[in-house]
MMTF fields as JSON, N, C-alpha, C and O atoms, coordinates in Angstrom:
{
  "mmtfVersion": "1.0.0",
  "mmtfProducer": "UNKNOWN",
  "numBonds": 251,
  "numAtoms": 252,
  "numGroups": 63,
  "numChains": 1,
  "numModels": 1,
  "chainsPerModel": [1],
  "groupsPerChain": [63],
  "chainIdList": ["A"],
  "bondAtomList": [4, 2, 8, 6, 12, 10, 16, 14, 20, 18, 24, 22, 28, 26, 32, 30, 36, 34, 40, 38, 44, 42, 48, 46, 52, 50, 56, 54, 60, 58, 64, 62, 68, 66, 72, 70, 76, 74, 80, 78, 84, 82, 88, 86, 92, 90, 96, 94, 100, 98, 104, 102, 108, 106, 112, 110, 116, 114, 120, 118, 124, 122, 128, 126, 132, 130, 136, 134, 140, 138, 144, 142, 148, 146, 152, 150, 156, 154, 160, 158, 164, 162, 168, 166, 172, 170, 176, 174, 180, 178, 184, 182, 188, 186, 192, 190, 196, 194, 200, 198, 204, 202, 208, 206, 212, 210, 216, 214, 220, 218, 224, 222, 228, 226, 232, 230, 236, 234, 240, 238, 244, 242, 248, 246],
  "bondOrderList": [1, 1, 1, 1, 1, 1, 1, 1, 1, 1, 1, 1, 1, 1, 1, 1, 1, 1, 1, 1, 1, 1, 1, 1, 1, 1, 1, 1, 1, 1, 1, 1, 1, 1, 1, 1, 1, 1, 1, 1, 1, 1, 1, 1, 1, 1, 1, 1, 1, 1, 1, 1, 1, 1, 1, 1, 1, 1, 1, 1, 1, 1],
  "groupList": [{"groupName": "UNK", "atomNameList": ["N", "CA", "C", "O"], "elementList": ["N", "C", "C", "O"], "formalChargeList": [0, 0, 0, 0], "bondAtomList": [1, 0, 2, 1, 3, 2], "bondOrderList": [1, 1, 2], "singleLetterCode": "X", "chemCompType": "L-PEPTIDE LINKING"}],
  "groupTypeList": [0, 0, 0, 0, 0, 0, 0, 0, 0, 0, 0, 0, 0, 0, 0, 0, 0, 0, 0, 0, 0, 0, 0, 0, 0, 0, 0, 0, 0, 0, 0, 0, 0, 0, 0, 0, 0, 0, 0, 0, 0, 0, 0, 0, 0, 0, 0, 0, 0, 0, 0, 0, 0, 0, 0, 0, 0, 0, 0, 0, 0, 0, 0],
  "groupIdList": [1, 2, 3, 4, 5, 6, 7, 8, 9, 10, 11, 12, 13, 14, 15, 16, 17, 18, 19, 20, 21, 22, 23, 24, 25, 26, 27, 28, 29, 30, 31, 32, 33, 34, 35, 36, 37, 38, 39, 40, 41, 42, 43, 44, 45, 46, 47, 48, 49, 50, 51, 52, 53, 54, 55, 56, 57, 58, 59, 60, 61, 62, 63],
  "secStructList": [7, 7, 7, 7, 7, 7, 1, 7, 1, 1, 7, 4, 4, 4, 7, 6, 6, 1, 1, 2, 2, 2, 2, 2, 2, 2, 2, 2, 2, 2, 2, 2, 6, 6, 7, 7, 7, 7, 7, 6, 2, 2, 2, 2, 2, 2, 2, 2, 2, 2, 2, 2, 2, 2, 2, 5, 7, 6, 6, 1, 1, 5, 7],
  "xCoordList": [42.404, 43.788, 44.656, 44.399, 45.678, 46.526, 47.598, 47.947, 48.098, 49.152, 50.432, 50.795, 51.105, 52.379, 53.525, 53.484, 54.546, 55.727, 56.965, 58.009, 56.842, 57.977, 57.548, 56.397, 58.416, 59.829, 60.056, 59.162, 61.27, 61.621, 62.794, 63.623, 62.875, 64.108, 64.97, 64.397, 66.195, 67.078, 67.62, 67.331, 68.396, 69.063, 70.128, 70.582, 70.532, 71.488, 72.809, 73.425, 73.272, 74.513, 74.383, 75.38, 73.161, 72.904, 72.378, 72.172, 72.157, 71.501, 72.444, 72.626, 73.043, 73.995, 73.363, 74.08, 72.039, 71.381, 71.482, 71.465, 71.589, 71.681, 73.144, 73.907, 73.522, 74.925, 75.098, 74.127, 76.354, 76.675, 76.072, 75.549, 76.149, 75.603, 74.109, 73.639, 73.365, 71.926, 71.666, 70.851, 72.361, 72.145, 72.566, 71.873, 73.68, 74.162, 73.114, 72.812, 72.564, 71.56, 70.314, 69.774, 69.854, 68.675, 68.978, 68.15, 70.161, 70.549, 70.566, 70.047, 71.148, 71.21, 69.809, 69.508, 68.965, 67.604, 66.834, 66.125, 66.972, 66.315, 66.817, 66.032, 68.12, 68.701, 68.159, 67.875, 68.016, 67.47, 66.035, 65.575, 65.331, 63.946, 63.849, 62.765, 64.985, 64.969, 65.291, 65.27, 65.591, 65.975, 67.436, 68.208, 67.826, 69.234, 70.153, 69.718, 71.418, 72.372, 72.471, 72.353, 72.689, 72.816, 74.262, 74.787, 74.907, 76.27, 76.518, 75.658, 77.684, 78.045, 77.036, 76.615, 76.661, 75.73, 74.359, 73.664, 73.955, 72.671, 72.694, 71.678, 73.846, 73.978, 73.799, 73.136, 74.394, 74.242, 72.776, 72.258, 72.105, 70.682, 69.818, 68.87, 70.146, 69.397, 69.571, 68.604, 70.787, 71.049, 70.215, 69.615, 70.179, 69.409, 67.914, 67.212, 67.427, 66.002, 65.63, 64.587, 66.468, 66.189, 66.262, 65.457, 67.235, 67.334, 66.044, 65.481, 65.58, 64.355, 63.169, 62.375, 63.041, 61.924, 61.997, 60.991, 63.186, 63.324, 63.306, 62.763, 63.901, 64.175, 63.589, 63.676, 62.999, 62.549, 61.035, 60.376, 60.474, 59.024, 58.52, 59.317, 57.237, 56.634, 56.943, 56.859, 57.298, 57.606, 59.079, 59.517, 59.843, 61.252, 62.206, 63.42, 61.688, 62.557, 62.847, 62.179, 63.842, 64.168, 63.07, 62.438, 62.856, 61.81, 62.242, 61.481],
  "yCoordList": [-50.112, -50.507, -49.258, -48.243, -49.343, -48.176, -48.057, -49.028, -46.858, -46.599, -47.315, -47.312, -47.923, -48.604, -47.607, -46.634, -47.87, -47.008, -47.702, -47.075, -48.994, -49.776, -50.502, -50.929, -50.662, -50.313, -48.813, -48.063, -48.406, -46.993, -46.769, -47.662, -45.587, -45.175, -44.458, -44.047, -44.274, -44.713, -46.116, -46.734, -46.6, -47.884, -47.76, -46.655, -48.893, -48.854, -48.168, -47.622, -48.174, -47.458, -45.979, -45.313, -45.467, -44.061, -43.837, -42.69, -44.891, -44.774, -45.217, -46.416, -44.273, -44.62, -45.367, -45.933, -45.374, -46.088, -47.591, -48.32, -48.076, -49.511, -49.91, -49.877, -50.285, -50.509, -51.837, -52.488, -52.216, -53.395, -53.254, -54.218, -52.041, -51.794, -52.071, -52.612, -51.709, -51.977, -53.476, -53.951, -54.224, -55.667, -56.298, -57.176, -55.866, -56.365, -56.118, -57.017, -54.912, -54.581, -55.453, -55.924, -55.67, -56.517, -57.948, -58.592, -58.44, -59.794, -59.931, -60.91, -58.973, -59.029, -58.89, -59.534, -58.065, -57.914, -59.221, -59.602, -59.911, -61.214, -62.188, -62.928, -62.184, -63.063, -62.728, -63.633, -61.455, -61.031, -61.498, -61.664, -61.71, -62.177, -63.696, -64.249, -64.367, -65.808, -66.597, -67.828, -65.906, -66.612, -67.03, -66.409, -68.083, -68.508, -67.402, -66.543, -67.428, -66.426, -66.448, -67.498, -65.268, -65.123, -64.775, -63.778, -65.606, -65.333, -66.067, -66.804, -65.862, -66.547, -66.313, -65.185, -67.402, -67.309, -66.798, -66.167, -67.065, -66.539, -65.014, -64.37, -64.434, -62.978, -62.412, -61.393, -63.084, -62.669, -62.761, -61.856, -63.854, -64.017, -62.951, -62.456, -62.593, -61.527, -60.213, -59.475, -59.918, -58.682, -58.669, -57.649, -59.782, -59.851, -59.702, -59.039, -60.308, -60.199, -58.757, -58.271, -58.072, -56.67, -55.796, -54.882, -56.087, -55.346, -55.484, -54.491, -56.73, -56.961, -56.23, -55.62, -56.284, -55.608, -54.092, -53.449, -53.534, -52.083, -51.49, -50.404, -52.197, -51.572, -52.248, -51.679, -53.426, -54.159, -54.198, -54.531, -53.857, -53.893, -55.34, -56.275, -55.511, -56.851, -57.695, -58.922, -57.059, -57.785, -58.19, -58.799, -57.854, -58.229, -57.19, -57.389, -56.081, -55.027, -53.976, -53.9, -53.177, -52.087, -51.048, -50.846, -50.387, -49.36, -48.099, -47.134],
  "zCoordList": [91.201, 91.295, 91.423, 90.776, 92.26, 92.475, 91.393, 90.721, 91.251, 90.276, 90.698, 91.874, 89.737, 90.016, 89.951, 89.198, 90.753, 90.776, 90.222, 90.04, 89.956, 89.448, 88.196, 88.113, 87.221, 87.186, 87.035, 86.643, 87.355, 87.302, 86.36, 86.183, 85.753, 85.096, 86.132, 87.142, 86.006, 84.928, 85.177, 86.202, 84.242, 84.407, 85.503, 85.799, 86.108, 87.216, 86.914, 87.829, 85.664, 85.35, 85.688, 85.965, 85.664, 85.938, 87.351, 87.748, 88.115, 89.412, 90.53, 90.739, 91.248, 92.291, 93.47, 94.295, 93.558, 94.66, 94.496, 95.488, 93.253, 92.993, 93.139, 92.173, 94.344, 94.667, 95.395, 95.78, 95.573, 96.37, 97.764, 98.324, 98.321, 99.656, 99.744, 100.745, 98.715, 98.7, 98.735, 99.526, 97.872, 97.821, 99.145, 99.658, 99.696, 100.989, 102.078, 102.864, 102.125, 103.142, 103.004, 104.005, 101.773, 101.553, 101.995, 102.639, 101.648, 102.047, 103.568, 104.104, 104.258, 105.726, 106.337, 107.342, 105.743, 106.24, 106.14, 107.072, 105.005, 104.859, 105.922, 106.515, 106.157, 107.178, 108.569, 109.354, 108.877, 110.18, 110.364, 111.494, 109.27, 109.33, 109.269, 109.082, 109.428, 109.553, 108.305, 108.331, 107.197, 105.979, 106.079, 106.81, 105.345, 105.37, 104.842, 104.076, 105.252, 104.759, 103.233, 102.601, 102.66, 101.215, 100.912, 101.407, 100.09, 99.647, 98.333, 97.85, 97.77, 96.521, 95.409, 95.153, 94.757, 93.625, 94.05, 93.254, 95.305, 95.776, 95.82, 95.556, 96.153, 96.179, 94.761, 94.567, 93.789, 92.381, 91.962, 91.307, 92.339, 91.995, 92.651, 92.041, 93.907, 94.591, 93.84, 93.648, 93.418, 92.663, 91.379, 91.037, 90.681, 89.434, 89.7, 88.936, 90.768, 91.094, 91.428, 90.99, 92.196, 92.515, 91.269, 91.092, 90.41, 89.159, 88.353, 87.891, 88.19, 87.412, 88.034, 87.317, 89.354, 90.013, 89.817, 89.516, 89.99, 89.944, 88.544, 88.339, 87.569, 86.281, 85.061, 83.973, 85.173, 83.997, 83.928, 84.913, 82.769, 82.636, 82.571, 82.492, 82.603, 82.65, 81.425, 81.481, 80.327, 79.102, 79.045, 78.069, 80.087, 80.136, 79.602, 79.647, 79.094, 78.589, 79.64, 80.672, 79.363, 80.286, 80.219, 79.181, 81.359, 81.4, 80.704, 80.647]
}
């Protein structure tokens, strides 16, 4: 099994890469691949899902 790289530190308050622009780009990329448009509450859910993937360990705590 290969070494995992996620979750990563630091938390988003310290990470300028985790921005509205990042979530917007991911949403548009999904749409370009044929998924329905993401807006409103779906945009909030996408942000939370990316946060969990990037920063939360498997037990639900911050890395």
